[in-house]
N, C-alpha and C positions, 0 to 999 in steps of 0.2 A: 306912494303905492308901488311904483316900479322898484324902488330900493328895497321895500319890504319883501316883494316877490323874489327879487334876486337874492336876498339874504336867505330866504326860505329854501330856495333851490340849492344854494351853496351848502346850507346846513344839511339838507337831505343827502346831497352828494357825499359830503364828508362823513356822514353816519354809515354809509355803505363801504367806505374805503378800507376800514380795518378788516372786515370780513373778506373783501376781495384780496387784500394783501395776504391774509392768512391762507386762503385757498390757493393762491399762487405759490406761496412758500411750501405748502403741503405738496402740491404737484411737483415742484422742483425737488423736494426731498424724495418723493417716490421715484422720480426719474433717475436721480443720482443713485439711490439705494438699489434699484433693480439692475442698473448698469454695473455697479460695483460687484454685486454678487454674481452676476453672469460672468464677469471677467475672472473673479476669484475661483469659481467652481468649474465652469465649462471651459474656460481658457487656461485654467490652472495658474492664474497670476496671483499667487499667494501674497506677493509684495504689495498688492493693492490694499492689504490690511496695513495701513500706515497713518501718519498724522494728517495727511490731506483728506482722508475719507472717514477716519474714526477719531472720536474724542480720545485724548491720551489716557483717560481713566475709564475707557469703555468697560462695560460689565456684561458678562454672559451669565445670566441667572441659571444656575445648574445645581445639582446635588452631587456630592454632599456639601460642597462649598462653591461659591461663585468664583468665576475666573475674572480677574481684574487687570486691565492694562493691555496695550497693543501686543506686546510680545507673548503674553499668555494666551490671548485671543488667537494670534497667528499660530502658535504651537498646537492649540486645540484643533483648529480646522485643518492644519497640515495632515493630521491623522486620516482625514477623509480622502485627501489627495494621494497620500501614500498607500492607503489601504485599498482603494478602488481604482480600477481602470475603466475605460469606456464610460465615464460618468456622463449622465444627462441630468441636468438640474433645470427643472421647469417651474417657473412661477405661474401658477394657474390663475391666481387672482391677487390683487393688491389694492388696498385703499387706505385712506388715512384721514385724520382730522387734527389740525394744529401740528404738534410735534410728535404725534403718534401714528404709527403705520402698522397695519396687519397684512401679513403675507401668507397666502396658502400656496404650498409648493409640493413638488414631487422630486424624489432623488432615486436614480437608477444607476447601477454599476455592478461590476464583477469584482468580488473580493480576491484580489491577486497580490496583495501586499499586507504588511503588518498594519493592523487597525487597533489602536489602543492596547497593544500587546497581544492581540489575537493573531496567530499566524494565518496566512492565506488559506482559504478553503476552496477557491474556484467557483463558489456559488454566487448567484446573482441576487441582488436586493432590489426591491421596488417598494419604496415607503413614501407615504404622504404625510405632510405635517403642516403646522401653522407656526408662525413666528410673530411674537409681539415685539415691536421695535419702538424705542424712544430716540428721537433726534435731538441734537443740541447744536445750535449755530450752524446748521447745514451738514453736520457730521453725525455718524452713527454713534450713539452714546450707550445704548443698552439693548440687549436682545434676550428673549426667552423662547426656546423652542418647545413645541408640544408635538410628540410623535409616538408611535409604537416602537420603542427602542428594541423590543424583543425581535423585531424583523432582522436586526443586525446580528443577533445571536443564533438564529436558526440555521 
């Protein structure tokens, strides 16, 4: 009887282990993800877009075509750092499940430099957005941003 009870308790414990490990991994991914983007945008540490933090085949889902690979990803986001001074990037909310993360954010800055070929206007932007993220082996593997891009054109 004691052996049956011990086996049942062990089996119950083992059945909860995968969900606990997944939750822990999700929380680790969120912590890493939020820190990396804080460093990249607020601290202007563009070199954090590297093999340590990003999958080598990272994909930015965008139109008219996706941006694939670390160098393309880095070049794309460099436009924001070159185009705007006094940037404040705030993650308002972030949550995830498994290898997926959802981030709600706000970007503020003054357009004082070239931004994707648009000369400086001196105007400020304040845009909210959401990013869908896929992680792979503890690294950022894919992102897709949703925002009102017209804010940057006004």
